C-alpha positions, 0 to 999 in steps of 0.5 A, a space after each residue: 561064833 568060833 568059840 568061847 574063852 573064860 579069862 579069870 583075872 589075877 588077885 590083888 587090889 585093882 587086878 581086875 582092872 589091870 588084867 582087863 587089857 590082857 582080856 581085851 588083847 585076846 579078844 583083839 587077837 582072837 577076832 570077832 568070832 570068838 567070846 572072851 568073857 572076863 568076868 570080875 571075880 568076887 573079893 579080888 584082894 583076898 581070892 576066896 576060892 569057893 566064891 571064884 569056883 562058884 563064878 566059874 561054874 556059872 560062867 561055863 554053864 552059860 557058854 556056848 559050846 566047848 570052852 577054852 579057859 585062860 587064867 592070868 596069875 592067881 587066875 591061872 592057879 585058880 582054874 588049875 585047882 578048878 580042873 583038879 576038883 572036876 573028874 569030868 571036863 567035857 565042855 573044856 577045850 583047853 586051859 591056857 594059864 599065864 604067869 600063874 604062881 605055884 603054891 605048895 612045896 618050893 613055891 608060895 604058901 596058900 594051901 587052898 590053892 595047892 594042887 593035889 598030890 595026883 594033879 597029873 592024873 586028874 589033869 588028863 584029856 586031849 585038851 591042851 594045858 600050856 604054861 606061859 611065864 616070862 623070865 623077867 616076872 617081877 611078881 611070879 618068879 620064874 622057877 614057879 614054872 619048874 615046879 608046875 612042870 615037875 607036877 604036871 609033865 603033860 603041860 607045854 611050856 611057853 618061855 619069854 623074855 622081856 614080857 613082865 608079869 603083865 605080858 606086855 598087855 599082849 596075849 597074841 601067843 596065847 590066842 595062837 595056840 587057842 586057835 590052833 587048838 580050835 582048828 585041830 577039833 574042827 
């Protein structure tokens, strides 16, 4: 096996089913040597962070080798918050957040997912942090990207036109970044 990916879907009714196409696209683009784990998260309608964190902890613990984290929408926000809370992340090989809402001043309000003031300091390491946004996202405003880049200056940014919130159900670009990361680490 070449590597492991934990894909965390977005929030809201039907989010797991809607994001299944993204996880499948990622699996196809990475190929048979990769394991893409896409678990249904508890109570997707309300996205209770402590319950999602427990699932993430368990899944990472069960995966082999370094783990690439991919989150779509709320899933990306949850993974950012998750890594801010983990002072040591030796098993994490990268975080790739797609169309993730920003929680806090200037963005949306949900204190549970707001990043701490020192998020940039907490998200250090030699693993990539990549943010993907489409200008025509009808769910998460494109302006949330600027809020994240101000808070997380180390983040690499991928901007798109015409990909919408679901990125056209195509995460080939995310897979390419994962493969580049894996090649550099090998």
